[in-house]
N, C-alpha and C positions, 0 to 999 in steps of 0.2 A: 206895511210900514218898510222899507227897506232900510235891511241892518247890513253890517260887512261879515261878509262869510268867508272865511278864511279857506283858501284855496292851496292845496300845497304845490307849489310851484318845481320844485327841485327833488331828488331824491334824499336832499339832508331835511329838505321840510318835512317831506311824508315821515321821515324817522322821528325829527321833532315833536311832530305833533303825536306820535303812536307813542313815543315815551311819556310824554306828557299825561296823555289819558291815562295811561298804566299807573303812573305816580298818584295820580288826582285819584282816582278809583281804589287804589290800594292794591293792586298787583302788581306793584315792587313796592315795598313796604316801606311806612316812614322809617328813618332811620336808618335806613340799609345802605352798605358801600356798594358804590360801583362801579364795578371794574369794565373798563373799554373793551378787553379781550372776551370777554362772557356775552357785552351786551353785542358787540361785533357779530358772533355768530348768532346768538337770538335773533337777532334784527335782520340777520345776511345782507350788513352794510360794513364798509370800512371803518376801520379805527376809529381817521380820518373825519370820519362821517358824525361817529358817535362822538367824540372829540368836540364836535362844533354844537351837536345837540345840547352836549352836557353846559357848554358856555349858554346858551341861548336860554337853559333850564334856570341857570343862577341867575339872569338876570331880571327874571319873572319868580324870582325866592322860592325855587320848588329843590332847589339843591345848593350846597353849599360845599366849598373846598376849603380842606385846612391842612396845614402844612403836617406833613409824616402822617397825614391820613388819607387825603385823596379827597375824589368827591363822594358827598353820601347826600341822600335825600334828606330832606328836613324831616326832623321829629316833631310831630304832635305834642305839645307841652302844655299845661297850663299858662306858666308865663308869657310863650309864644301865642296863644288865643286871646288873651287881653290885650297886650299889645297890639295887634293884629284888628281887633274889633274898636278899640278905643280909635283907631283910624278912619276905620269903616263906619262907624255910628257918625261919627262927625262929616266924613267927606259923603256918603250916601244920604244924610239926611240933607246936605246941601244940593246933591244930585236931584231929589226930591222936590224941595222946594223949586229950585231954577224947571225943573218938569211940568210942575204946577203952571208956571209961566209960558214955557215957549213949547212943551208937546203941542200938535196940532189936533184938531177934534179928532180928525181920522186913525191919529197916533194913539189918543185915549180910545177910541173905540176897539182898536185892534190890541190893546191891555186888556180892555174889559172882556174879550171873546179870549183871548186868553186864559184869562181866570177862570170864566165857564168852562173850558173844554179841562182843567185841572181839576175841577169838581168830582168829576167821576173817579179820578185817581186819590181823592182825598179822603172820599165820604166812606170808606172804610176804614180810616184810622191807621194805615198799615205803612204806606212808604207816601214820601211827597219829594221823590227825585225829579229833579232835572236837567234837561240835557243843556249844555252848552250853547251858548250862541243864541239864536233869534228867537227861542222858544222860553228861554230864561226870563223870569219878572223882572229880576234886579238890573240884570243887564240891558234890556229896553228902558228901565228908567234911568239909567246912568246916561246912554245915549241920548233920550230924551231931555235931558239936560240942556244938549246942545253946546257945554262948553266944551272945548277941546282939551285943553287942558287938564280939566276934572276927569275925562274919558280916557287921557291917555294915563294919569296915575292910575285909576282903579281898574280898567282894561288890561292894559298893556303890563302892569305893575305888579297890582294885587289881586286880581281877578279870580286864577286859579289856584293862588293859595288859600284863598278864602272855600274854593270850590273843595279843596282839597279837606279844611276841616268837617264841610258842611255834608260832603256825600259818605264820608267816613264814619261821621260822629252826628250828623244833626239832622237826618232825614227820616226819622222811623220814629215809634212810639206816640204818647199821647200829645207831644208838642205839635203832630201834623195838622191835627184840624184848628189848633189855636192858630198855629202860622199861616195858614188858609185865610181865616177871618181878618187877620191884620194886614195881608196883603189887601183884601176886600174895601177895608178901612182906608187902607193909604190911597188905592185906585180911587176910592169916591172922592176923596179930599182932592186928589190930581183933577178929576172931572168937573169940581166945583171952584176950579181955581184957587181955593183956599191953601197958599203957598206956607204962611207958617205954622199950619194944621199939619200938612203933608210931610213938613221937616219934623215936626214933634213924632208923629206917629211912626215914622221910619225909622228915628232914633230910638224909641222905645223897640218897638221891632227887633232891631239889630241886637238892644242890650239882652232882650227876653232871649235871642237866638243864644246869645253870646254864653247867659247864665245855664241854658240846656247842655251845651257842647262840654263847658267847663265842669259841670256835674258829673260827666260821661266819663271825662278822663279822669277826674280825681277817683270816682269809683274804680274804674278799671283803666289802671296809670299806666299798662304795658298793651294797650290798645294800638 
């Protein structure tokens, strides 16, 4: 399956990708203030490059800018999670429905192979970390929908904010093996070209994931 792989073209691109990765993975903490001066020193680039990266991070909802406060990394909150996952449940449910209709047989085989590769990582029940991009289960199904507007909203708009919640809160502990099993059932529905079931299973899967992360947020509100 041929997927869109991001390639940094300019120094600004490289800085944006590094900053985005560090925010998603929690190396730059959620809710923290972003100082252009400090970041330009840390990443060895000009303040103008940092300013451009921050503006791009705002467009993918990882950074917010407030009057008299400046730019901050978004906080991970129960309220923010619920709103994000309501949208995600609806749109990724639609993506799964369309993927069952529009994915090629080869793309479905590749998706099944991806899950088989994940099995070795999840059978210990310790972690289900997925790299961004072409090895990410949800990313493949979104692209498999073949609906460019849907892809733009989910990949360009919400994808990395979803990953921020998933990476920092959602992919460890007992949820790991059940999430993997849910992925298997979704892929089976897509392989069977059962559009309605694929949508139902994806929506249910995202609802369960939301509940799991919400429990962690409410029990560790300062995480």
